[in-house]
C-alpha positions as CSV (number, residue, x, y, z in Angstrom):
1,X,165.4,91.3,80.1
2,X,164.3,93.9,82.7
3,X,160.6,94.1,83.1
4,X,157.9,93.7,85.8
5,X,160.0,95.1,88.4
6,X,162.8,92.5,88.1
7,X,164.4,90.2,85.6
8,X,162.4,88.3,83.0
9,X,163.3,85.2,81.3
10,X,162.1,84.8,77.7
11,X,161.5,81.8,75.5
12,X,160.8,82.4,71.8
13,X,160.7,86.1,72.5
14,X,157.9,85.7,74.9
15,X,158.1,85.9,78.8
16,X,158.2,82.8,80.6
17,X,158.8,84.0,84.2
18,X,160.2,87.0,85.9
19,X,162.1,87.1,89.3
20,X,160.7,90.3,90.8
21,X,162.8,92.5,93.1
22,X,161.2,91.3,96.1
23,X,162.2,87.7,95.2
24,X,158.7,86.5,94.1
25,X,158.3,84.5,90.9
26,X,155.9,86.0,88.4
27,X,154.5,83.4,85.9
28,X,152.3,83.0,82.8
29,X,150.3,80.0,83.2
30,X,147.1,78.6,81.5
31,X,144.3,81.0,82.4
32,X,142.1,78.0,82.9
33,X,144.3,76.6,85.7
34,X,144.5,80.0,87.5
35,X,141.9,79.3,90.0
36,X,143.2,76.0,91.0
37,X,146.8,77.1,91.2
38,X,145.9,80.0,93.4
39,X,145.2,77.4,96.1
40,X,148.7,76.3,96.0
41,X,151.0,77.2,99.0
42,X,152.6,80.6,98.4
43,X,150.6,81.4,95.2
44,X,148.6,84.6,94.9
45,X,147.0,86.9,92.2
46,X,149.7,88.7,90.4
47,X,149.4,92.5,90.7
48,X,150.8,95.3,88.5
49,X,152.0,97.9,91.0
50,X,150.4,98.0,94.4
51,X,146.8,97.0,93.5
52,X,146.1,96.4,89.8
53,X,145.4,92.7,89.1
54,X,147.2,91.3,86.0
55,X,144.3,88.8,85.4
56,X,143.9,85.2,84.8
57,X,147.0,83.5,83.6
58,X,149.3,85.5,85.7
59,X,150.3,84.2,89.2
60,X,153.0,85.4,91.7
61,X,154.6,82.8,94.0
62,X,156.5,83.7,97.2
63,X,160.2,82.9,97.2
64,X,160.0,80.7,100.3
65,X,157.9,78.0,98.5
66,X,160.5,77.8,95.5
67,X,163.1,76.1,97.4
68,X,163.6,72.3,96.6
69,X,161.1,70.9,94.1
70,X,158.9,73.9,94.2
71,X,160.8,76.0,91.7
72,X,160.9,73.1,89.0
73,X,157.1,72.4,89.5
74,X,156.2,76.1,88.8
75,X,158.7,76.4,85.8
76,X,157.1,73.2,84.5
77,X,153.6,74.8,84.5
78,X,154.9,77.9,82.8
79,X,156.8,75.9,80.2
80,X,153.7,73.7,79.6
81,X,151.5,76.8,78.9
82,X,154.2,78.3,76.7
83,X,154.5,75.1,74.7
84,X,150.8,75.1,74.0
85,X,150.8,78.7,72.6
86,X,150.9,79.4,68.9
87,X,154.6,79.5,67.9
88,X,155.6,77.9,71.1
């Protein structure tokens, strides 16, 4: 599904991740984990447009850190958050 400036991947009709046109991965994660995960290499606060923060629970990750095990680790975090949500 096209959204967030790229292609989004849905699980149970809710966005899990999006691959943005610039190659970054946009993820929904547990907002309680946001601050800690922003310290991970390549992770930064997700923005809507050029300068509007999307808020806690939304993180963008640079494509260069998604090679090897990096992609699986980030997808696992997004899946864990999704599974803990009502209806997930």
